[in-house]
N, C-alpha and C positions, 0 to 999 in steps of 0.2 A: 636506203639502208637495207631494205629487204629485196630479195630477188622477185622478179615479176614474171619470169618465163622459165620454168624448169620442167623437165619431162616427168618427174615424179616428186612425191612429197619429200621435203627436206627439213630437218630439224633446225630451228632458229635459236631457241633458248630453252634450257632445262633447269629445274630446281627440285629439291626434295622437300616434301611437306606431307602432313597428315590430311587426308581427304575426308570431307563430310558431305552429306546430303540432307536436305530438309525433310522432315517426316511428312509424307504425302497426306496422312490422315489429319494430324493436328496442325500442320503448317507452322509449328512453333519450335519443336525440339530438333536437335541435330542427331543424325544417325551416322556413326563412323562407317565409311566405305572401305577403309583399309585398317588392318591391325597395327601396322607400322608405317613409318614414313616411306612414301613411294616417289618415283620420279614423275614430275608433271612437266610436259614439254609443249612448246609452240611449234606447229608445223605449217609449211606453206605448200599448197597443192597447185602445181603449175598448170595442170590440165584444166582444172575448173576455176583457177585464179581466186582461191579462197584460203583463209587462214583458219586453223583449228587448234584447239587445246586437247591433248590426248594424254591419258595416264592409264597404264596397264598394271594390274596387280596379279602376278602369276600368269594365267592364261585368260583372265577376264579383263575387259575394258571397263575401267572405273569411270573415266571421263572421256567422252567423244563429243566435243562441243564445237560447232562452227561459229566463229566470231563475227558479229554484226556491228554496224556503227552505233546501234542503239544500246549496246551492252555497256554496263558501267561496273568497274571493280571497286568495291567499297572497303576501306580499311576500318574495321569495327573495333580493333584493339591494337596493342603494340605488335603482336605476333599473329593476328588473325585477319583474314579478308574473305569477301564473298562476292559472287555475282549470280544473276539470274539468267537461266536459259529457257526462253519461252517456247522454243521448239520441243525440248524435252520435258517441259512443264515442271521444272525443279529449280532449286537453288543450290549451288555448290559452295562449300566453305573450305578454306585451306588454312591449316595451322603450321606456322614455320618455327624453326628452332631459334632464329634471331630476328630482330627488327630489321637488320640490314637485308636479309633475304626477302622479307616481305616487301621492302621498299624497291628492291630490284625487280621483283615480279610485277609489282604495281606499275612501275615505269615502263616495263616491256609490254604489259597489257595495253597501256595507252598508245604506245607506238604501233603495235599490231592493229589496234582498233582504227587508228588513223590510216594505216595502210589499207585496211579493209574498206574504209570509206572511199578512199581514192580509187580502189579497184572497182567498187560498185559504180561510182560516178563515170568511170571510163566505160564500163559496160553499158550504162544507160545512154551515154552519148552515142555509142555505136548503134543501139537500138533505135534512137531517135532519127539518126541518119538513114537507117534502113526502112523506117516506117514513117515517112513524112506526112502521110495522109491520116495519121492517128486523130481520131475525133475525141473531143472532150465533152463529157456528159454535161448537159445543162443543169443548173441548180434547180432543186425541187421547189415547186411553187407552194409557198406556205400561206397564201392568202386565205384559203379556206379555214386553216387552223387559227388564223388571227381573228376571224369573225367570232364574236361571242354570241352564244345562243341566248334567246330571250329567257328571262328569269321570272317565274311566277312568285310574287311576293305574298306571303302569308304571315301576319303578325303573330308573334309568339314562338312557334317552332323555328322560324328563320333565325331568331337571335340565338337560340340554343345551338343550331347548326354552326353558325359562325364562331360561337365560343368554343365549340368542340374542335373545329378545324384549327383555330388558333392554338389551342392546347396540344393538338396533334403535331403541329409544326414545331412548337417549343420542345415537346418530348422527343421528336425525331432528331432535332439538332443536338439535344443533350445526349441522346443515344450515340449519335455519330461521334461527338466529342469524346465520350467515354471509350467507345470502340477504338478511336485513334490512340488514346492513352494506353489502352490495353495492348494494342499492337506494338507500340513503342516499348512497353515493358517486356513484351514477349521477345522482341529483338534483342534487348539487353540481356534477358535471361539466356537466349540461345548463345550469345557471345560468351557469357560467363560459363555456360556449360562446356563450350568448346575449349575455352581457356583452362577450365578445371580439368578436362580430359588430358590436355597437353601437359599440365603440371603433374597430374597423377602418373602419366607415362614417364616423365623425367624423374619423378620421385622414385618410382619402382626401379629405374635404372641406377639411380644414385644409391638406393638401399642395397641393391645387389653388389654394386662396386664397393660400398662401404664394408659389407660383410666380408667380401673377398680381401679387401685391404686389411681389415683387422686380423684375419687369419694369416696373411702374409707378414704383417707386422710382428706377430708372435714368433713366426719362424725366423724372420730377420733379426729379431732381438737375440734369439738363441745363437744364430750364426755370428752375430756381432760379438757376443761374449766369447764364443770359441775363437774368432779371429783375434780378439784382444789378448786372450791367453796365449795364442800362437805367436802373436807379435812380441809379447813380453818374453816368451821363451827364446825367440830368435834374437831379441836384443841382448838377452843375457849371454847367449852363445857368442854373439859378435863381441861383447865386452870381454869375455873370457879369452877369445882368440887375440884380441888386441893386447890384453895384459900379458899373455904368454909370448907374443911376438913371434909366432911360428913362421916357417918359410915353406916354399914348394906347394904341396897340395893344400895347405891351410889357406893360402892366398886365394886359390880358386874357390874354396868353400866359403871364404869370407865374401867374395863377389856374389856368389849365388844367394847367400843369406841376405845380402844387401838388396838384391833385386826382389827377392821374395818379400822383404820387408816393405819395399816401396809399392809393390803390387797390392799387398794387404792394406796399406794406408790409403791407396787410391780407391780400393773396394769399400773401405769403411766410409770414405767421403761420399761415394756414390750412394751408399745405403742411407746415410744421414740426409742427403737431398731427397731421396724417395720418401723417407718418413716425413720430411717437411711438406712435400707435395700432398701426401695423404692427409695430413692435418689440415691443410687448406681445403681439400675436398670435403672434409668433415664439416668445416665451417659453412661451405656452400650448401651442403645438405640441410643444415639447420635453417639457413635462409630460405631455401625452397620449401621447407616444411611450414615456415611462417607464412609465406605467400600462399600456399595451398589452403591453410586455415583461413586466411583473409578472404580468399575466393569462395570458400564454402560459406563463410558468414554473409558475404554479399549475395550469394545465390539464395540463401535462406530468406534474406530480407526481400529480395525480388519476388520470391514465391509468395510471401505474405502479402506484398503489394498487389500481385496479380490476383490473389484470392479476393482481396478487398474490391478490386476493380470488377472482377466477375460478379461479385455480389451486387454491386451498384448497377451493372448492366442488367442483371436479372430483375432488379427492382424497377428499372426504367422500362424494361420489356413488359412487366406486369402492368405498370401504369399506362403504357401505350396500348396494351390489349384492352384494358378497361375503357380507355378513351375511344378506341375504335368501336367497342360495343355500344357506348353511349351515342356515338355518331350514327351508327346503324339504326338505333332506336329512333333518333331524331329524324333521320331520313324517312323512316317508315311513317312517322307521324306526319311529316310534310307531304308524303305521297298520299296518305289517306285524306289530308285536308284538300289536296288538289283534286282528288276524285270527287269529294263532296262538292267542291266548287263547280266541277264540271257538270255534276247532276243538277245543281241549282241553276247554272247557266242554261242548260238544256230545258229545264222547266220554265225559265223566264222566256226563252225563245218560243216555246209552245204557247205560253200565255200571250206573248206579243202577237203571234199569228192569229190567235183566237180573237184578240181584241180588234185586229185589222179586219178580220172577216165580219165581225159584228158591226164595225163602223161602215163597211161597204154595204151591208144590207140596209 
């Protein structure tokens, strides 16, 4: 489906979307990379046999991403999708105007990803043929790590140490679980923020169009009244001419008035249709306003949930810190007990040697 040997980069597919990048500091919020929808295109580089996603805003490259087989485009909502670029150490997000555009971009991403995989496999086959003497590193010997060191058993502190380690493991697993929940909540929050941004953009456009339409409606109403008055006047003139039954120039005037009347009626019909279209747009604006309010409400709920999760993470971290301090104190007690035992063992050795010497004498 895609070309494999071209002398320069060729565009494969293009779509318009709002571009976002993940905040490098928080790794949670989306930062708009473009003020308006821009063109996002797939390109094939025949010289290097690679596929890229490129988007340019003005004179600045917003996206310059080389597609690899490990990349995955994830659809996080009806009109929003994202993928991670490990080389650029960022995550890109795209907000589309319709669900169909998102579906087309997602399918094309899968096709290009498969083409990139085939191109990489082909390149690897060539390298394997050219380097038949490639050596494979032997697996690392882990036998030393598997050997467990001797343990000095001391009654009392050892039980404390094992209990603290068990509590440490439990707290660590709880912390990881809460962090996972927090990251999932952050992803949902980012998706809602991107969707809210798209809704706000559409809302501003609809508001501007509605204001302009309201102004036009007032003008059109005035014109409609004037056209209706002109139509009535022309009809009266036509009726007068028909009643008098004039000849010659009056027939020509009658034809002109008839044509003018038909043109005015057609214009009135067109204005009525435009007014009907504007009324439909007004209803769509109210629907968009309701969706925006629902998105704001969901975003507020997600923020409250994230705050609760952050509070729980802080509590777990405090408990974990206290547990680590307790473990350190226990280890110190164990170390002191070991030192005391070493001294006692040394004294016993001295005593044994002294006894041996006495027995020999």
